[in-house]
C-alpha positions as semicolon CSV with decimal commas, in nm:
position;residue;x (nm);y (nm);z (nm)
1;M;-2,284;0,850;-1,708
2;K;-1,965;0,667;-1,607
3;E;-1,846;0,662;-1,969
4;E;-1,902;1,039;-1,998
5;L;-1,707;1,096;-1,677
6;F;-1,417;0,882;-1,800
7;D;-1,418;1,066;-2,134
8;M;-1,393;1,396;-1,950
9;I;-1,118;1,267;-1,722
10;A;-0,926;1,115;-2,013
11;S;-0,844;1,463;-2,137
12;V;-0,617;1,521;-1,836
13;I;-0,461;1,174;-1,817
14;P;-0,090;1,155;-1,905
15;D;-0,004;1,025;-2,250
16;L;0,064;0,668;-2,142
17;P;0,127;0,375;-2,376
18;D;-0,145;0,110;-2,386
19;R;0,049;-0,213;-2,335
20;A;-0,229;-0,435;-2,201
21;D;-0,170;-0,700;-2,467
22;E;0,208;-0,676;-2,479
23;T;0,458;-0,871;-2,273
24;E;0,715;-0,591;-2,265
25;A;0,711;-0,378;-1,951
26;P;0,665;-0,001;-1,982
27;D;0,967;0,215;-2,054
28;Y;1,022;0,372;-1,713
29;S;1,274;0,616;-1,852
30;R;0,960;0,797;-1,971
31;K;0,835;1,023;-1,693
32;E;0,478;0,971;-1,819
33;C;0,501;0,616;-1,684
34;W;0,532;0,748;-1,330
35;L;0,250;0,866;-1,108
36;S;0,515;1,051;-0,908
37;F;0,871;1,127;-1,020
38;P;1,003;1,392;-0,780
39;E;1,287;1,635;-0,768
40;I;1,546;1,508;-0,520
41;T;1,534;1,720;-0,206
42;K;1,563;1,457;0,070
43;D;1,829;1,205;0,174
44;V;1,584;0,912;0,164
45;D;1,345;0,784;-0,107
46;T;1,010;0,609;-0,095
47;F;0,891;0,367;-0,363
48;Y;0,510;0,350;-0,340
49;I;0,284;0,091;-0,510
50;Y;-0,087;0,180;-0,529
51;S;-0,377;-0,052;-0,452
52;T;-0,646;-0,197;-0,680
53;T;-0,805;0,098;-0,856
54;Y;-0,910;-0,100;-1,166
55;V;-1,238;-0,206;-1,005
56;E;-1,570;-0,141;-1,181
57;S;-1,423;-0,151;-1,532
58;S;-1,266;-0,491;-1,459
59;A;-1,612;-0,642;-1,409
60;E;-1,748;-0,531;-1,747
61;K;-1,808;-0,790;-2,016
62;G;-1,490;-0,860;-2,211
63;A;-1,272;-0,651;-1,974
64;P;-0,907;-0,764;-1,965
65;D;-0,775;-0,929;-1,652
66;Y;-0,506;-0,662;-1,628
67;A;-0,559;-0,289;-1,661
68;P;-0,415;-0,118;-1,967
69;L;-0,155;0,132;-1,852
70;D;-0,381;0,416;-1,968
71;D;-0,705;0,287;-1,811
72;P;-0,891;0,598;-1,683
73;E;-1,037;0,433;-1,374
74;M;-0,698;0,300;-1,266
75;I;-0,515;0,628;-1,334
76;I;-0,764;0,849;-1,152
77;G;-0,784;0,608;-0,861
78;A;-0,405;0,597;-0,833
79;Q;-0,383;0,976;-0,838
80;G;-0,641;1,001;-0,560
81;E;-0,462;0,739;-0,354
82;Y;-0,138;0,932;-0,381
83;V;-0,307;1,221;-0,196
84;T;-0,449;1,006;0,085
85;N;-0,168;0,751;0,121
86;A;0,166;0,811;-0,048
87;S;0,174;1,178;0,053
88;V;0,235;1,069;0,412
89;F;0,599;1,003;0,314
90;E;0,659;1,336;0,137
91;E;0,780;1,522;0,446
92;S;1,070;1,281;0,499
93;T;1,140;1,133;0,156
94;N;1,137;1,173;-0,222
95;V;0,831;0,972;-0,324
96;F;0,850;0,767;-0,646
97;A;0,538;0,583;-0,764
98;P;0,513;0,399;-1,099
99;Y;0,203;0,330;-1,300
100;Y;0,174;-0,044;-1,359
101;R;-0,064;-0,287;-1,528
102;Q;-0,235;-0,419;-1,220
103;A;-0,473;-0,711;-1,179
104;G;-0,837;-0,607;-1,187
105;M;-1,059;-0,655;-0,882
106;R;-1,259;-0,924;-1,062
107;Y;-0,958;-1,127;-1,172
108;A;-0,771;-1,092;-0,843
109;G;-1,083;-1,216;-0,663
110;E;-1,114;-1,515;-0,895
111;V;-0,752;-1,610;-0,839
112;R;-0,784;-1,580;-0,463
113;E;-1,093;-1,800;-0,465
114;K;-0,902;-2,072;-0,653
115;T;-0,564;-2,051;-0,480
116;G;-0,613;-1,881;-0,142
117;N;-0,403;-1,575;-0,232
118;I;-0,342;-1,335;-0,520
119;D;0,018;-1,428;-0,597
120;A;-0,076;-1,594;-0,926
121;A;-0,253;-1,273;-1,032
122;I;0,035;-1,038;-0,951
123;S;0,335;-1,259;-1,031
124;G;0,312;-1,210;-1,407
125;M;0,246;-0,879;-1,581
126;P;0,216;-0,663;-1,264
127;Y;0,542;-0,797;-1,119
128;D;0,717;-0,760;-1,455
129;D;0,618;-0,392;-1,455
130;I;0,715;-0,329;-1,092
131;S;1,045;-0,514;-1,140
132;A;1,123;-0,295;-1,441
133;A;1,030;0,017;-1,243
134;L;1,253;-0,095;-0,954
135;D;1,540;-0,166;-1,194
136;Y;1,511;0,188;-1,332
137;F;1,465;0,337;-0,985
138;F;1,774;0,170;-0,838
139;G;1,981;0,196;-1,154
140;T;1,913;0,560;-1,237
141;C;1,721;0,746;-0,964
142;N;1,810;0,621;-0,618
143;C;2,187;0,682;-0,631
144;G;2,256;0,470;-0,322
145;R;2,016;0,650;-0,085
146;P;1,829;0,461;0,189
147;F;1,468;0,396;0,096
148;I;1,123;0,301;0,219
149;I;0,899;0,075;0,013
150;A;0,526;0,101;0,077
151;G;0,187;0,019;-0,063
152;H;-0,174;-0,056;0,013
153;S;-0,397;-0,357;-0,057
154;Q;-0,289;-0,508;-0,392
155;G;0,004;-0,267;-0,381
156;S;0,104;-0,410;-0,044
157;G;0,059;-0,761;-0,182
158;M;0,309;-0,657;-0,446
159;V;0,543;-0,508;-0,184
160;K;0,538;-0,842;-0,003
161;Y;0,607;-1,024;-0,330
162;V;0,898;-0,787;-0,399
163;L;1,037;-0,847;-0,049
164;K;1,025;-1,222;-0,104
165;N;1,164;-1,226;-0,456
166;Y;1,320;-0,906;-0,593
167;F;1,515;-0,824;-0,277
168;K;1,621;-1,186;-0,230
169;D;1,789;-1,149;-0,570
170;H;1,919;-0,798;-0,490
171;P;2,057;-0,801;-0,134
172;E;2,271;-0,499;-0,219
173;Y;1,951;-0,293;-0,242
174;Y;1,772;-0,465;0,044
175;E;2,043;-0,372;0,294
176;R;1,954;-0,003;0,240
177;M;1,583;-0,053;0,316
178;V;1,472;0,160;0,609
179;A;1,135;-0,015;0,632
180;A;0,854;-0,173;0,430
181;Y;0,499;-0,051;0,498
182;V;0,275;-0,341;0,392
183;I;-0,055;-0,184;0,495
184;G;-0,394;-0,334;0,411
185;F;-0,260;-0,679;0,327
186;S;-0,162;-0,975;0,545
187;V;0,193;-1,064;0,636
188;T;0,180;-1,404;0,804
189;E;0,393;-1,619;1,031
190;N;0,436;-1,853;0,735
191;D;0,573;-1,568;0,519
192;L;0,845;-1,503;0,776
193;E;0,927;-1,870;0,821
194;A;0,953;-1,924;0,445
195;C;1,173;-1,616;0,396
196;P;1,430;-1,591;0,678
197;H;1,567;-1,266;0,535
198;L;1,240;-1,091;0,630
199;K;1,185;-0,939;0,974
200;F;0,863;-0,799;1,121
201;A;0,870;-0,478;1,325
202;S;0,859;-0,511;1,703
203;A;0,885;-0,144;1,805
204;E;0,844;0,208;1,671
205;S;1,195;0,266;1,541
206;D;1,352;-0,066;1,441
207;T;1,475;-0,068;1,081
208;G;1,500;-0,311;0,794
209;V;1,160;-0,442;0,903
210;I;0,805;-0,494;0,778
211;I;0,524;-0,281;0,922
212;S;0,180;-0,422;0,850
213;W;-0,179;-0,411;0,970
214;N;-0,537;-0,455;0,855
215;T;-0,798;-0,235;1,023
216;E;-1,151;-0,348;1,108
217;G;-1,445;-0,233;1,315
218;P;-1,580;-0,434;1,609
219;K;-1,855;-0,608;1,408
220;N;-1,604;-0,769;1,173
221;V;-1,407;-0,902;1,468
222;E;-1,709;-1,017;1,670
223;T;-1,862;-1,208;1,377
224;N;-1,531;-1,331;1,233
225;A;-1,643;-1,174;0,904
226;H;-1,492;-1,277;0,572
227;N;-1,224;-1,028;0,469
228;V;-1,020;-1,108;0,157
229;V;-0,704;-0,938;0,285
230;V;-0,704;-1,110;0,624
231;M;-0,521;-1,445;0,611
232;P;-0,464;-1,713;0,875
233;D;-0,174;-1,638;1,112
234;A;-0,161;-1,273;0,999
235;I;0,042;-1,028;1,207
236;S;-0,054;-0,667;1,273
237;I;0,135;-0,402;1,465
238;N;-0,057;-0,125;1,640
239;P;0,007;0,202;1,451
240;L;-0,052;0,411;1,765
241;N;0,170;0,243;2,024
242;W;0,378;0,020;1,790
243;R;0,316;-0,292;1,996
244;L;0,231;-0,644;1,879
245;D;0,025;-0,737;2,186
246;E;-0,328;-0,639;2,291
247;T;-0,224;-0,321;2,473
248;Y;-0,501;-0,072;2,394
249;A;-0,413;0,265;2,240
250;S;-0,679;0,532;2,287
251;A;-0,765;0,798;2,033
252;A;-0,565;1,041;2,248
253;E;-0,252;0,869;2,112
254;N;-0,362;0,939;1,755
255;L;-0,173;1,242;1,621
256;G;-0,441;1,314;1,359
257;S;-0,647;1,144;1,090
258;L;-0,674;1,267;0,732
259;V;-1,039;1,333;0,640
260;L;-1,218;1,499;0,353
261;N;-1,388;1,830;0,427
262;E;-1,696;1,788;0,209
263;E;-1,767;2,162;0,206
264;T;-1,427;2,264;0,070
265;G;-1,335;1,939;-0,107
266;E;-0,997;1,945;0,066
267;Y;-0,837;1,697;0,304
268;V;-0,772;1,815;0,659
269;I;-0,628;1,666;0,977
270;A;-0,895;1,591;1,235
271;D;-0,981;1,384;1,540
272;I;-1,231;1,112;1,447
273;G;-1,179;0,891;1,749
274;A;-0,946;0,649;1,572
275;D;-0,819;0,430;1,854
276;A;-0,647;0,095;1,792
277;Q;-0,600;-0,245;1,951
278;V;-0,438;-0,559;1,813
279;V;-0,661;-0,867;1,794
280;P;-0,393;-1,140;1,786
281;G;-0,624;-1,432;1,709
282;R;-0,752;-1,260;1,396
283;G;-0,431;-1,076;1,317
284;V;-0,592;-0,735;1,270
285;I;-0,631;-0,394;1,433
286;V;-0,977;-0,311;1,568
287;S;-1,080;0,055;1,582
288;N;-1,389;0,248;1,689
289;A;-1,318;0,537;1,452
290;R;-1,609;0,763;1,365
291;L;-1,594;0,686;0,995
292;A;-1,823;0,499;0,761
293;P;-1,694;0,146;0,695
294;S;-1,581;0,030;0,352
295;E;-1,855;0,020;0,090
296;M;-1,711;-0,306;-0,047
297;S;-1,855;-0,529;0,226
298;G;-1,860;-0,831;-0,005
299;Y;-1,482;-0,823;-0,011
300;F;-1,385;-0,682;0,329
301;G;-1,680;-0,755;0,557
302;P;-1,957;-0,527;0,688
303;D;-1,735;-0,331;0,927
304;S;-1,397;-0,277;0,763
305;F;-1,179;0,033;0,737
306;H;-0,978;-0,115;0,451
307;E;-1,000;0,189;0,225
308;D;-0,900;0,432;0,500
309;E;-0,607;0,263;0,671
310;Y;-0,361;0,539;0,589
311;N;-0,620;0,809;0,660
312;L;-0,704;0,683;1,009
313;F;-0,346;0,693;1,134
314;Y;-0,202;0,947;0,890
315;N;0,006;1,162;1,125
316;N;0,125;0,859;1,322
317;I;0,255;0,699;1,002
318;K;0,424;1,026;0,907
319;D;0,585;1,049;1,250
320;N;0,687;0,684;1,240
321;A;0,856;0,710;0,902
322;A;1,062;1,002;1,035
323;K;1,161;0,808;1,348
324;R;1,267;0,499;1,153
325;I;1,470;0,715;0,916
326;A;1,641;0,888;1,210
327;A;1,720;0,550;1,364
328;Y;1,861;0,422;1,034
329;M;2,079;0,730;0,989
330;A;2,204;0,709;1,347
331;R;2,298;0,345;1,298
332;C;2,486;0,429;0,978
333;H;2,691;0,694;1,159
334;E;2,788;0,480;1,456
């Protein structure tokens, strides 16, 4: 059944080159290599990196460690994630998002088991692709505009890797960064100590900073459940009150969550009781949102909102991006 579905989907997938076994990065001058390549209508850009969408196929016998650029599961997953995640930046920015040969869920999990993180899985082929996409973006598309860089899960792991490496080598780009949204992946105290050029957000409108959180339900927190994206000494900022301490933010402070209307098949803004509170000892956000937890409990614990972290706080993220952009622009005009 899955093969039939992928065959049907394949007919609408862009004509992407299959470079799974090649060392050369995709040619990002080809628009087909971009999930999103917008017309320029805003004064700020976003560069968005999608999460692990090469999941079930990566566990099949003989499956490559890295997704071919034209893998149907990865492409369709990335397109769906654009709607739920990357679209939050469309109101304020021109959103660019490259396709890239990402590490499969199986391989990324194996690497994390051996090393404690996924850096060894993303530092080769995936980083080569993202680096090439960034080179093309900054060299041809960005034209000196301020920018946001954002991602989710593996995509956020890649954003963190880019912050540590690519921007260390390109400070001329980094100085124009409005903010980095590293959502659904841990940024730790050790990351900041090892990379003094990185700063974590401390309020709702500081700029040049990292914004990060992982969202869990109470059961995960109470049982200290295993969650592959939660690392020791992780830092999370509350996406409702933009505080780092335990100050509780009720669902009344949530400007609206993005949820699927199952009758119409369309996403709508709704109130699902998505409150938020930082749990400093665990380095996560705990929420009592009325939403089914992640189905991937083996990876994220029995009560995780990993797959819905943009959805839960959708309008607050949208509002926050606009505020940080306004603060950046005001600073530039001082």
